[in-house]
N, C-alpha and C positions, 0 to 999 in steps of 0.2 A: 604288262598292261592289265588293266582291269576293265571288264566288259560292261557297257551300258545295256539297257534293255532293247532287244529287237524281237519282233515276232518270229516264232519258230516256224519252220516249214510245215505245211499241212500234214505231211506224213511223218514228221519227226526226223531225227538223225538216224542214219543207217550207214554202215560201211559200204562203200562202192568200189568197184574195180578202179585201180589207178590207171588212168588212160594216158597220162603224160609220160613220154619216154624220151630218150635222146637228150640227156641233160646238156643244154647249150650254154653252160657257164662254168667257171672255174669251181670245181667241186669244193675246194677249201673255203670259198667265199660263203657258201651256205651248205655246210656238211649235213645238217639235218635233212634238208630237202633232197640232197644228193643221195643220202642213205635210203630215204623213204621211196625214192624212185629207182633204187638199185637193189643192193643186198638185202634191205629190209622191206622190200615192196610187199612181201607176204604179211607184214604186220601193219601196213599203212591203212589208216582210216581216212576217208576222203569225203569232204562236203564241198561241192563245186570245185574250185581250184585250191582249196585249203587242205593240207595234209597234216596228220598228227599220228603219234603212237597211241596205242591203247593206254588208258590212264594208269593201269597197273604195271605197265612196262616202262614208260618214260613220260615226263610231263611235256616234252618238247612238241611244238607245233610249228608248221612252216607256212608262211604266206607266199603267194606268187611274187615275182619280182616287180610286177607293175600292178599292185593291188588297187582295186576300185571299190566303190560303195558296196557292191554285192559281196565282195570277198570279206569285207569287214562285218557284214551282216552274218555271213556264214561262220566267221570266227566267234562272234557273239553268241550265236545259237549253240555252238559247240561248248563254249565256256559257261553259259548260263549267266543270269543276271548277277553282276558283281564278281564274276569268276576271274581268276588270274590267268593270264595268257603269257607263258614264257616264250619270247621270240628270240631267235638267233638269226644270224645272217645279215643281209643288207638292211639298213635302217628303213623302216616304213613309217610314214607320217599318218597317224590315225585321224579319222574325222572327229568332228565335235561330239562330245559325250564320252570320250574315252579319257582315262586318267592314267598317267605314268606312275605306277606304284613303286618301281625300283629300276635303276639303271646301273648295271654292273659291268664295268669295263673288263675286258679279258685280253689275254695274250695267247696267241696260237703258236705252239711250238711244233716243229717237225723234226723227225729223227732219222734223216737219211744216213747219218754217220754213226748211228747207234748199232753196236754189234751185240745182238742178243746172246744170252748164255743159257743153255739147258741146265736145269738144276734138279737133281734127284731128290732134293729135300722139300720140294713143293708138290702139292697134290691138286689135281683137277677137281673143282667143286661142281656139284650137280644139284638137281632139285631138292634132294633130301637135305642139303646143306643150307637151304634158303633161310630157315629160322635163325641159324647161327650167323649167317651173313647179315641179316637184318639187325640182329642184336649188336654185331660189331659196328655196323653203320650208325646205329643209334648212339653208340658211345663215342664215335670218332668224327662224325659229320663230314664225310668226304664229298658230299653232294648227293643229288637224288639217286637213290637205289630203292627199287620197289619190288613187290613180290615176284614179278615176272621179268625184271631187268636181266636176269641171267640168260634169257632167250636171245639177247643181243649178240652174244659171242662167248668166247672161252673165258672162264674165270678160274684163277689159281689161288691157292691159299697155303698158309703155313700153320701147322698145329703144334701146340705144346701141351703135353699132358692130356691129349684128347680135345683140347679147346682150340677153336679157331682164333688165332691172334693177329693175323695179317692177311690181306688179300689184295688182288688187283685183277683187272680183266679188260675185255674189249667192249666198247660201246658203239659209237657211230662207225659206219663203214662206207664213207663216200668212195666212189670208184678210185682204185689205186692206193687207198689209204685205210688205216685202221686206228681208231682212237683208243688209247690206253686210259682207263678211267677207274673210279672206285678204289684208288690206291689208299689204303688205310692200315694203321697198326694200332693195336691196343696200347694205351698209354703206358702200361706196365712193361711193355716189351720194346719200347722205342730206343733208338740209339744203337741198335745192333745190326743195322743194315738190312733188315727184313724187307722193307719196301723196295730198296734198290734191287735185291735179289728177285723179287716178284716182277718188277718192271722189266728187267732183263730177260726173265723167263717168258713173260708174255710176248716180248719183242722177238724172242727166238722162235716162238710158235708162229708169229705173224710172218 
């Protein structure tokens, strides 16, 4: 969604304590909100009932399940005039003045029957690896991965000749679940099963 203009709050935006607890919905219906109310509550920024990740962690934002005009004004204040608002979870009908910039259908896969495999050939990635991770993401386009995305969970990689050539890791953490994300392989190293190894290694850790 793209935000129209709404007046900002007099004191501007600031992170507030997340007051909403006891997620009363199926966590997989809105994994972003469930994560921000649970495992990622320490990262949550809140304005009214609207939650989001810091912009250098993840672009995702979560509306309450019964959004009203005040909630949309809070979203617009967070996004800024003309800003993009990536929404997931239950469909929310915006008020007049909003424009749908893109609608991307998705399929949610669950892996209850996936047997993870520990792999001595993969390495855990840390803050020092972020520049190489960002470079790999730029070349492979697996989806949003930002300078602090690594704070969302465990990220594993495979190196060849000292270069990071493949990675995968944990993103959303709704209660009882962990999303495997940022699965990508350098084009020169595809077709060798590296992504499969990494997904299974991340699953083993989960």
